[in-house]
PDB file of N, CA, C and O in Angstrom:
ATOM      1  N   MET A   1      30.414   7.278 -72.357  1.00  0.00           N
ATOM      2  CA  MET A   1      29.765   8.113 -71.427  1.00  0.00           C
ATOM      3  C   MET A   1      30.394   9.801 -72.018  1.00  0.00           C
ATOM      4  O   MET A   1      31.572  10.120 -72.175  1.00  0.00           O
ATOM      5  N   ASP A   2      29.176  10.637 -72.245  1.00  0.00           N
ATOM      6  CA  ASP A   2      29.740  11.738 -72.719  1.00  0.00           C
ATOM      7  C   ASP A   2      29.664  12.932 -71.758  1.00  0.00           C
ATOM      8  O   ASP A   2      29.350  12.835 -70.571  1.00  0.00           O
ATOM      9  N   ALA A   3      30.025  14.216 -72.476  1.00  0.00           N
ATOM     10  CA  ALA A   3      30.060  15.191 -71.313  1.00  0.00           C
ATOM     11  C   ALA A   3      29.500  15.640 -70.253  1.00  0.00           C
ATOM     12  O   ALA A   3      30.016  16.099 -69.233  1.00  0.00           O
ATOM     13  N   VAL A   4      28.113  15.449 -70.611  1.00  0.00           N
ATOM     14  CA  VAL A   4      27.047  15.737 -69.845  1.00  0.00           C
ATOM     15  C   VAL A   4      27.018  14.837 -68.758  1.00  0.00           C
ATOM     16  O   VAL A   4      26.888  15.346 -67.645  1.00  0.00           O
ATOM     17  N   HIS A   5      27.123  13.433 -68.852  1.00  0.00           N
ATOM     18  CA  HIS A   5      27.051  12.607 -68.029  1.00  0.00           C
ATOM     19  C   HIS A   5      28.305  12.878 -66.681  1.00  0.00           C
ATOM     20  O   HIS A   5      28.340  12.744 -65.458  1.00  0.00           O
ATOM     21  N   ILE A   6      29.026  13.229 -67.535  1.00  0.00           N
ATOM     22  CA  ILE A   6      30.251  13.417 -66.703  1.00  0.00           C
ATOM     23  C   ILE A   6      30.134  14.370 -65.307  1.00  0.00           C
ATOM     24  O   ILE A   6      30.481  14.288 -64.129  1.00  0.00           O
ATOM     25  N   GLU A   7      29.237  15.577 -66.414  1.00  0.00           N
ATOM     26  CA  GLU A   7      29.611  16.976 -65.619  1.00  0.00           C
ATOM     27  C   GLU A   7      28.260  16.604 -64.678  1.00  0.00           C
ATOM     28  O   GLU A   7      28.135  17.213 -63.616  1.00  0.00           O
ATOM     29  N   LEU A   8      27.454  15.806 -64.989  1.00  0.00           N
ATOM     30  CA  LEU A   8      26.585  15.668 -63.708  1.00  0.00           C
ATOM     31  C   LEU A   8      26.695  14.535 -62.666  1.00  0.00           C
ATOM     32  O   LEU A   8      25.898  14.412 -61.736  1.00  0.00           O
ATOM     33  N   ALA A   9      28.085  13.448 -62.966  1.00  0.00           N
ATOM     34  CA  ALA A   9      28.246  12.840 -61.716  1.00  0.00           C
ATOM     35  C   ALA A   9      29.156  13.443 -61.316  1.00  0.00           C
ATOM     36  O   ALA A   9      29.742  12.752 -60.483  1.00  0.00           O
ATOM     37  N   ILE A  10      29.742  14.639 -61.491  1.00  0.00           N
ATOM     38  CA  ILE A  10      30.863  15.536 -60.676  1.00  0.00           C
ATOM     39  C   ILE A  10      29.900  16.132 -59.932  1.00  0.00           C
ATOM     40  O   ILE A  10      30.140  16.167 -58.725  1.00  0.00           O
ATOM     41  N   GLU A  11      28.643  16.723 -60.383  1.00  0.00           N
ATOM     42  CA  GLU A  11      27.780  17.739 -59.309  1.00  0.00           C
ATOM     43  C   GLU A  11      27.266  16.591 -58.258  1.00  0.00           C
ATOM     44  O   GLU A  11      27.489  16.749 -57.057  1.00  0.00           O
ATOM     45  N   LEU A  12      26.811  15.829 -58.572  1.00  0.00           N
ATOM     46  CA  LEU A  12      26.298  14.779 -58.007  1.00  0.00           C
ATOM     47  C   LEU A  12      27.263  14.426 -56.644  1.00  0.00           C
ATOM     48  O   LEU A  12      26.835  14.453 -55.490  1.00  0.00           O
ATOM     49  N   ALA A  13      28.597  14.103 -57.017  1.00  0.00           N
ATOM     50  CA  ALA A  13      29.131  13.851 -56.044  1.00  0.00           C
ATOM     51  C   ALA A  13      29.589  14.885 -55.228  1.00  0.00           C
ATOM     52  O   ALA A  13      29.778  14.728 -54.022  1.00  0.00           O
ATOM     53  N   VAL A  14      29.812  16.122 -55.924  1.00  0.00           N
ATOM     54  CA  VAL A  14      30.204  17.574 -55.038  1.00  0.00           C
ATOM     55  C   VAL A  14      28.762  17.665 -53.840  1.00  0.00           C
ATOM     56  O   VAL A  14      28.819  18.143 -52.707  1.00  0.00           O
ATOM     57  N   VAL A  15      27.555  17.061 -54.502  1.00  0.00           N
ATOM     58  CA  VAL A  15      26.365  17.556 -53.670  1.00  0.00           C
ATOM     59  C   VAL A  15      26.386  16.373 -52.413  1.00  0.00           C
ATOM     60  O   VAL A  15      25.759  16.626 -51.385  1.00  0.00           O
ATOM     61  N   LEU A  16      27.190  14.973 -52.549  1.00  0.00           N
ATOM     62  CA  LEU A  16      26.777  13.863 -52.072  1.00  0.00           C
ATOM     63  C   LEU A  16      27.815  13.897 -51.171  1.00  0.00           C
ATOM     64  O   LEU A  16      27.658  13.230 -50.149  1.00  0.00           O
ATOM     65  N   LEU A  17      29.032  14.633 -51.330  1.00  0.00           N
ATOM     66  CA  LEU A  17      30.145  14.756 -50.111  1.00  0.00           C
ATOM     67  C   LEU A  17      29.887  16.114 -49.032  1.00  0.00           C
ATOM     68  O   LEU A  17      30.528  16.293 -47.997  1.00  0.00           O
ATOM     69  N   ALA A  18      29.072  16.774 -49.418  1.00  0.00           N
ATOM     70  CA  ALA A  18      28.656  17.742 -48.580  1.00  0.00           C
ATOM     71  C   ALA A  18      28.520  17.529 -47.042  1.00  0.00           C
ATOM     72  O   ALA A  18      29.168  17.979 -46.098  1.00  0.00           O
ATOM     73  N   PRO A  19      27.402  16.649 -47.122  1.00  0.00           N
ATOM     74  CA  PRO A  19      26.669  16.267 -45.457  1.00  0.00           C
ATOM     75  C   PRO A  19      28.171  15.843 -45.075  1.00  0.00           C
ATOM     76  O   PRO A  19      28.945  16.709 -44.667  1.00  0.00           O
ATOM     77  N   PRO A  20      28.567  14.542 -45.205  1.00  0.00           N
ATOM     78  CA  PRO A  20      30.341  13.833 -44.504  1.00  0.00           C
ATOM     79  C   PRO A  20      31.355  14.960 -44.435  1.00  0.00           C
ATOM     80  O   PRO A  20      32.146  14.968 -43.491  1.00  0.00           O
ATOM     81  N   LEU A  21      31.391  15.795 -45.243  1.00  0.00           N
ATOM     82  CA  LEU A  21      32.475  16.724 -44.775  1.00  0.00           C
ATOM     83  C   LEU A  21      32.172  17.739 -43.901  1.00  0.00           C
ATOM     84  O   LEU A  21      33.140  18.211 -43.305  1.00  0.00           O
ATOM     85  N   TYR A  22      30.972  18.254 -43.639  1.00  0.00           N
ATOM     86  CA  TYR A  22      30.379  19.175 -42.642  1.00  0.00           C
ATOM     87  C   TYR A  22      30.260  18.251 -41.494  1.00  0.00           C
ATOM     88  O   TYR A  22      30.410  18.663 -40.344  1.00  0.00           O
ATOM     89  N   GLN A  23      30.041  17.230 -41.719  1.00  0.00           N
ATOM     90  CA  GLN A  23      30.147  16.119 -39.954  1.00  0.00           C
ATOM     91  C   GLN A  23      31.593  16.252 -39.664  1.00  0.00           C
ATOM     92  O   GLN A  23      31.914  16.377 -38.482  1.00  0.00           O
ATOM     93  N   TYR A  24      32.458  16.243 -40.526  1.00  0.00           N
ATOM     94  CA  TYR A  24      33.884  15.839 -40.473  1.00  0.00           C
ATOM     95  C   TYR A  24      34.405  17.133 -40.004  1.00  0.00           C
ATOM     96  O   TYR A  24      35.365  16.999 -39.246  1.00  0.00           O
ATOM     97  N   TYR A  25      33.932  18.748 -40.314  1.00  0.00           N
ATOM     98  CA  TYR A  25      34.014  19.728 -39.921  1.00  0.00           C
ATOM     99  C   TYR A  25      33.679  19.894 -38.714  1.00  0.00           C
ATOM    100  O   TYR A  25      34.452  20.500 -37.972  1.00  0.00           O
ATOM    101  N   LEU A  26      32.483  19.409 -38.241  1.00  0.00           N
ATOM    102  CA  LEU A  26      31.718  19.868 -36.793  1.00  0.00           C
ATOM    103  C   LEU A  26      32.646  19.200 -35.791  1.00  0.00           C
ATOM    104  O   LEU A  26      33.225  19.813 -34.894  1.00  0.00           O
ATOM    105  N   TRP A  27      32.764  17.573 -36.071  1.00  0.00           N
ATOM    106  CA  TRP A  27      33.994  16.773 -35.503  1.00  0.00           C
ATOM    107  C   TRP A  27      34.910  17.445 -34.989  1.00  0.00           C
ATOM    108  O   TRP A  27      34.893  17.845 -33.825  1.00  0.00           O
ATOM    109  N   ARG A  28      35.995  17.681 -35.972  1.00  0.00           N
ATOM    110  CA  ARG A  28      37.363  18.445 -35.609  1.00  0.00           C
ATOM    111  C   ARG A  28      36.968  19.425 -34.889  1.00  0.00           C
ATOM    112  O   ARG A  28      37.684  19.762 -33.947  1.00  0.00           O
ATOM    113  N   LYS A  29      36.006  19.971 -35.090  1.00  0.00           N
ATOM    114  CA  LYS A  29      35.863  21.363 -33.953  1.00  0.00           C
ATOM    115  C   LYS A  29      35.383  21.203 -32.909  1.00  0.00           C
ATOM    116  O   LYS A  29      34.946  22.090 -32.176  1.00  0.00           O
ATOM    117  N   GLY A  30      35.407  19.757 -32.652  1.00  0.00           N
ATOM    118  CA  GLY A  30      34.481  19.928 -31.280  1.00  0.00           C
ATOM    119  C   GLY A  30      32.859  20.203 -31.344  1.00  0.00           C
ATOM    120  O   GLY A  30      32.333  20.352 -30.241  1.00  0.00           O
ATOM    121  N   LYS A  31      32.238  20.266 -32.174  1.00  0.00           N
ATOM    122  CA  LYS A  31      30.845  20.836 -32.260  1.00  0.00           C
ATOM    123  C   LYS A  31      29.744  19.613 -32.368  1.00  0.00           C
ATOM    124  O   LYS A  31      28.544  19.776 -32.588  1.00  0.00           O
ATOM    125  N   THR A  32      30.354  18.466 -32.183  1.00  0.00           N
ATOM    126  CA  THR A  32      29.431  17.522 -32.241  1.00  0.00           C
ATOM    127  C   THR A  32      29.774  15.870 -31.174  1.00  0.00           C
ATOM    128  O   THR A  32      30.865  15.408 -30.841  1.00  0.00           O
ATOM    129  N   THR A  33      28.970  15.565 -31.009  1.00  0.00           N
ATOM    130  CA  THR A  33      29.481  14.344 -30.279  1.00  0.00           C
ATOM    131  C   THR A  33      29.060  13.177 -31.015  1.00  0.00           C
ATOM    132  O   THR A  33      28.171  13.228 -31.865  1.00  0.00           O
ATOM    133  N   PRO A  34      29.935  11.704 -30.580  1.00  0.00           N
ATOM    134  CA  PRO A  34      30.011  10.439 -31.377  1.00  0.00           C
ATOM    135  C   PRO A  34      28.670   9.726 -31.777  1.00  0.00           C
ATOM    136  O   PRO A  34      28.437   9.056 -32.783  1.00  0.00           O
ATOM    137  N   ALA A  35      27.699  10.105 -30.533  1.00  0.00           N
ATOM    138  CA  ALA A  35      26.651   9.785 -30.568  1.00  0.00           C
ATOM    139  C   ALA A  35      25.697  10.104 -31.870  1.00  0.00           C
ATOM    140  O   ALA A  35      25.070   9.222 -32.456  1.00  0.00           O
ATOM    141  N   GLN A  36      25.681  11.507 -32.240  1.00  0.00           N
ATOM    142  CA  GLN A  36      25.579  12.428 -33.033  1.00  0.00           C
ATOM    143  C   GLN A  36      25.879  11.745 -34.331  1.00  0.00           C
ATOM    144  O   GLN A  36      25.026  11.437 -35.163  1.00  0.00           O
ATOM    145  N   LEU A  37      27.207  11.527 -34.434  1.00  0.00           N
ATOM    146  CA  LEU A  37      27.830  11.285 -35.655  1.00  0.00           C
ATOM    147  C   LEU A  37      27.412   9.398 -36.161  1.00  0.00           C
ATOM    148  O   LEU A  37      27.681   8.642 -37.095  1.00  0.00           O
ATOM    149  N   ARG A  38      26.839   9.366 -35.226  1.00  0.00           N
ATOM    150  CA  ARG A  38      26.663   7.759 -35.614  1.00  0.00           C
ATOM    151  C   ARG A  38      24.968   7.425 -36.000  1.00  0.00           C
ATOM    152  O   ARG A  38      24.491   6.424 -36.533  1.00  0.00           O
ATOM    153  N   LYS A  39      24.287   8.678 -35.504  1.00  0.00           N
ATOM    154  CA  LYS A  39      22.991   8.935 -35.968  1.00  0.00           C
ATOM    155  C   LYS A  39      22.735   9.122 -37.333  1.00  0.00           C
ATOM    156  O   LYS A  39      21.838   8.666 -38.041  1.00  0.00           O
ATOM    157  N   THR A  40      24.106  10.215 -37.700  1.00  0.00           N
ATOM    158  CA  THR A  40      23.994  10.779 -39.013  1.00  0.00           C
ATOM    159  C   THR A  40      24.317   9.584 -40.250  1.00  0.00           C
ATOM    160  O   THR A  40      23.835   9.406 -41.369  1.00  0.00           O
ATOM    161  N   LEU A  41      25.349   8.894 -39.474  1.00  0.00           N
ATOM    162  CA  LEU A  41      26.021   8.118 -40.192  1.00  0.00           C
ATOM    163  C   LEU A  41      24.668   6.675 -40.509  1.00  0.00           C
ATOM    164  O   LEU A  41      24.732   5.951 -41.502  1.00  0.00           O
ATOM    165  N   VAL A  42      23.982   6.597 -39.839  1.00  0.00           N
ATOM    166  CA  VAL A  42      22.747   5.577 -39.565  1.00  0.00           C
ATOM    167  C   VAL A  42      21.678   5.898 -40.962  1.00  0.00           C
ATOM    168  O   VAL A  42      21.252   5.155 -41.846  1.00  0.00           O
ATOM    169  N   ILE A  43      21.486   7.395 -40.672  1.00  0.00           N
ATOM    170  CA  ILE A  43      20.585   8.249 -41.618  1.00  0.00           C
ATOM    171  C   ILE A  43      21.354   7.983 -43.135  1.00  0.00           C
ATOM    172  O   ILE A  43      20.899   7.186 -43.954  1.00  0.00           O
ATOM    173  N   PHE A  44      22.421   8.677 -43.328  1.00  0.00           N
ATOM    174  CA  PHE A  44      23.066   8.592 -44.656  1.00  0.00           C
ATOM    175  C   PHE A  44      23.775   7.379 -45.004  1.00  0.00           C
ATOM    176  O   PHE A  44      24.136   7.442 -46.180  1.00  0.00           O
ATOM    177  N   THR A  45      24.128   6.256 -44.415  1.00  0.00           N
ATOM    178  CA  THR A  45      24.327   4.759 -45.196  1.00  0.00           C
ATOM    179  C   THR A  45      23.674   4.439 -46.114  1.00  0.00           C
ATOM    180  O   THR A  45      24.203   4.282 -47.215  1.00  0.00           O
ATOM    181  N   PRO A  46      22.157   4.226 -45.892  1.00  0.00           N
ATOM    182  CA  PRO A  46      21.707   3.509 -46.800  1.00  0.00           C
ATOM    183  C   PRO A  46      21.153   4.655 -48.163  1.00  0.00           C
ATOM    184  O   PRO A  46      20.637   4.148 -49.159  1.00  0.00           O
ATOM    185  N   LEU A  47      21.280   5.817 -48.095  1.00  0.00           N
ATOM    186  CA  LEU A  47      20.613   6.530 -49.086  1.00  0.00           C
ATOM    187  C   LEU A  47      22.164   6.717 -49.885  1.00  0.00           C
ATOM    188  O   LEU A  47      21.996   7.051 -51.058  1.00  0.00           O
ATOM    189  N   TYR A  48      23.360   6.598 -49.568  1.00  0.00           N
ATOM    190  CA  TYR A  48      24.721   6.586 -49.891  1.00  0.00           C
ATOM    191  C   TYR A  48      24.739   5.314 -50.983  1.00  0.00           C
ATOM    192  O   TYR A  48      25.092   5.460 -52.153  1.00  0.00           O
ATOM    193  N   LEU A  49      24.239   3.861 -50.322  1.00  0.00           N
ATOM    194  CA  LEU A  49      23.914   2.718 -51.090  1.00  0.00           C
ATOM    195  C   LEU A  49      23.274   2.505 -52.156  1.00  0.00           C
ATOM    196  O   LEU A  49      23.668   1.985 -53.200  1.00  0.00           O
ATOM    197  N   LEU A  50      21.757   3.124 -51.745  1.00  0.00           N
ATOM    198  CA  LEU A  50      20.848   3.352 -53.079  1.00  0.00           C
ATOM    199  C   LEU A  50      21.390   4.261 -54.147  1.00  0.00           C
ATOM    200  O   LEU A  50      21.465   3.831 -55.297  1.00  0.00           O
ATOM    201  N   LEU A  51      21.739   5.372 -53.885  1.00  0.00           N
ATOM    202  CA  LEU A  51      22.302   6.035 -54.892  1.00  0.00           C
ATOM    203  C   LEU A  51      23.699   5.686 -55.732  1.00  0.00           C
ATOM    204  O   LEU A  51      24.085   6.215 -56.774  1.00  0.00           O
ATOM    205  N   LEU A  52      24.257   4.760 -55.051  1.00  0.00           N
ATOM    206  CA  LEU A  52      25.746   4.083 -55.444  1.00  0.00           C
ATOM    207  C   LEU A  52      25.296   3.298 -56.579  1.00  0.00           C
ATOM    208  O   LEU A  52      25.645   3.395 -57.755  1.00  0.00           O
ATOM    209  N   GLY A  53      24.157   2.210 -55.840  1.00  0.00           N
ATOM    210  CA  GLY A  53      23.558   1.211 -57.007  1.00  0.00           C
ATOM    211  C   GLY A  53      22.790   1.892 -58.108  1.00  0.00           C
ATOM    212  O   GLY A  53      22.864   1.308 -59.189  1.00  0.00           O
ATOM    213  N   ALA A  54      22.235   2.741 -58.090  1.00  0.00           N
ATOM    214  CA  ALA A  54      21.268   3.530 -58.826  1.00  0.00           C
ATOM    215  C   ALA A  54      22.194   3.728 -60.025  1.00  0.00           C
ATOM    216  O   ALA A  54      21.986   3.437 -61.203  1.00  0.00           O
ATOM    217  N   MET A  55      23.384   4.354 -59.392  1.00  0.00           N
ATOM    218  CA  MET A  55      24.498   5.133 -60.357  1.00  0.00           C
ATOM    219  C   MET A  55      25.229   4.039 -61.144  1.00  0.00           C
ATOM    220  O   MET A  55      25.414   4.129 -62.358  1.00  0.00           O
ATOM    221  N   ALA A  56      25.605   3.082 -60.460  1.00  0.00           N
ATOM    222  CA  ALA A  56      26.246   1.725 -61.505  1.00  0.00           C
ATOM    223  C   ALA A  56      25.008   1.201 -62.347  1.00  0.00           C
ATOM    224  O   ALA A  56      25.109   1.035 -63.563  1.00  0.00           O
ATOM    225  N   LEU A  57      24.018   0.988 -61.762  1.00  0.00           N
ATOM    226  CA  LEU A  57      23.045   0.522 -62.829  1.00  0.00           C
ATOM    227  C   LEU A  57      22.914   1.346 -64.122  1.00  0.00           C
ATOM    228  O   LEU A  57      23.086   0.822 -65.222  1.00  0.00           O
ATOM    229  N   ALA A  58      22.590   2.714 -63.962  1.00  0.00           N
ATOM    230  CA  ALA A  58      22.389   3.707 -64.831  1.00  0.00           C
ATOM    231  C   ALA A  58      23.801   3.674 -66.160  1.00  0.00           C
ATOM    232  O   ALA A  58      23.700   3.466 -67.369  1.00  0.00           O
ATOM    233  N   PHE A  59      24.940   3.946 -65.385  1.00  0.00           N
ATOM    234  CA  PHE A  59      25.939   4.039 -66.157  1.00  0.00           C
ATOM    235  C   PHE A  59      26.462   2.812 -66.682  1.00  0.00           C
ATOM    236  O   PHE A  59      27.547   2.785 -67.263  1.00  0.00           O
ATOM    237  N   SER A  60      25.755   1.803 -66.509  1.00  0.00           N
ATOM    238  CA  SER A  60      26.456   0.204 -67.173  1.00  0.00           C
ATOM    239  C   SER A  60      25.445   0.367 -68.195  1.00  0.00           C
ATOM    240  O   SER A  60      25.570  -0.565 -68.990  1.00  0.00           O
ATOM    241  N   ARG A  61      24.700   0.973 -68.459  1.00  0.00           N
ATOM    242  CA  ARG A  61      23.909   0.760 -69.704  1.00  0.00           C
ATOM    243  C   ARG A  61      24.151   1.545 -70.777  1.00  0.00           C
ATOM    244  O   ARG A  61      23.510   1.386 -71.815  1.00  0.00           O
TER     245      ARG A  61
END
């Protein structure tokens, strides 16, 4: 894996970690409910699994 792939993986990780970190922040500040957290989890979990699978496939080549 060359430097470009490493940089892209780091940038993708930062972008993908932003929504969960923001939801955690909202939860800690009491600005969200457990129902909203579950709704967000249902939306983002399949997306993260698809992206993880695509990344694993791309980096295995």
